C-alpha positions, 0 to 999 in steps of 0.5 A: 157281294157280287153274284153271278148266275151262270150255266152250271158246269160238271166241274161245279160238282164239289160245290153243288154237293156241298151246297145240297149236303149242308141244306139237308143237314139242317133237317133230321134224318135227311141223308145225301147219298151221292154214290148210292142214290144221287150219282148224277151230282158228279156231272149234273150239267151233263145230266140236265143237258141229256134231259134237254133241260138247263142247270144254273149256278150262283157263284160268289167269290169263287164259291157256289152259293145257289143252284137251280135246274129245269127240264121238260116232263113227259106230260102236258107241256110241263117243265119241272123245276128242281135242285133249288138250293141257296146257301144259308147265309144268302137266304133272304137276299133275293138270290132264290128269287133271281134263280127261280126267275132265271129258270122260269124264263128259260122254261117259258122260252121253251114253250112250257105251259106249266111248271111243276116241282117236288119238295120234301114235306120237311122243307117248310121254308121252301114251301113258303117260298114257292107259295109266295111265287104262286105255286100251289099243292097239286096231287098226292104226296110222293113216297121215295124209297130212299135212305131219308125216307122222304115224303114229297109235296108236288107243287104246280102253276100255269105259266102262260097267258091267263089261266083260271083253275079250281083249287082243291083243299090242299091247293087252297091251303097252300095258296093262303099266303099268296091270296092274303098278299093279293087281298092286302095290296088290293085293300091298301090300293082301294083305301088309297084311291077311293077317298073312303074306308075300304071294305073289311080286310081279308086276314090270315084267319079269313083265308085259313077259314076259306081253305077249311070251307073248301075242304068241307065242301062249303065253297069252291075257290077259283084262282087266276094266274097271269103270266105265271103269277097268281093275281086273282081269285073268286069264291062260290059259296054253296047253299046246303039247305034242302030247299037251296041245293039248286043255287050258289053265291058268287063272293069276294072277287079279288084282283091284284091292282097290277092286274086290273084291266087285263080280263081277270075279272071276266075270266073268273066270273065266266069260270065260276058260272061254268063251275057252279053249273058243273056241280048242278047249281041252276041259279047263281047270285051275288051282292056287290057294293054299289060303287063296284065296277063289277056291275058292268061286267055282270050285265055283260054276262047277262046277269039280272039286276035284282035291286039295291039294299041300303045300309046292308054292310059296314066297313072297318070304320063302321060306315054303312054301305048299300049293296046291289043284288044280281042274279043269273039263271044258269039253265038258260044255256051253258055259260059262254 
């Protein structure tokens, strides 16, 4: 079936309304009131033009099978993605990705630094889709005084260049799918190219535990985006014993294989040092496998080599591996 993604038109109103109404009807108590609450749907292309934004329609055999819009917000050079709908029989076909690619590329050309969107808390499939695309929960839930009694999550992601951000508990939870994908592909790549068994795989349960630890204040989770895609992460584990409040541990630096050599590892370590110092930690340490290229980066960042620990960890095959110990005093100067 041939699909054309084209600019939306006011004459598409009937198709847009049917598409949205059918999607909402899949959820209990979702009521589309065009006359009372959504009159802009009668001339949606004009509405987006008046907002200095853009609207697209996916047309197949004369039928509207998908739609998406984007428009600038009033804050932080951000653009909002909105009105994202795909007809039920076209979901899973890649159409949603094509639509989102179209809107993101348009916002990028308009110099958007960040993308945001709102999605009903009932739309679980939409949440999974956005999370796969590198969006994370941001801010509190929005309450709408509408007929559907809607509650909405806010999602966001940086769009330009290389960005590192600290994830709060909600963001960490929503990042689990993407981080599991990154860790899986990094694990498979290492297994394929190293000629030996890779380190222990980070499973869904592992990332769920990590986001729980973030919520409990036991670690900081930092994620990195490159050109609008989440491509890496690192954790700062926090010691809470009375004698250990001054120190932190850098763990599980993770870079997607396609993003290696692009500076993500340096940006993550630098931001991790700053974050640890910002919460009052004076000493940071890490343990890495001895064949890990990270040791060169740590030395560039003025970390101290603390020695080799033989037979310290075991991989999935039960093989013992040595690790190298590195540490850095953060009070010798603010991380650069």
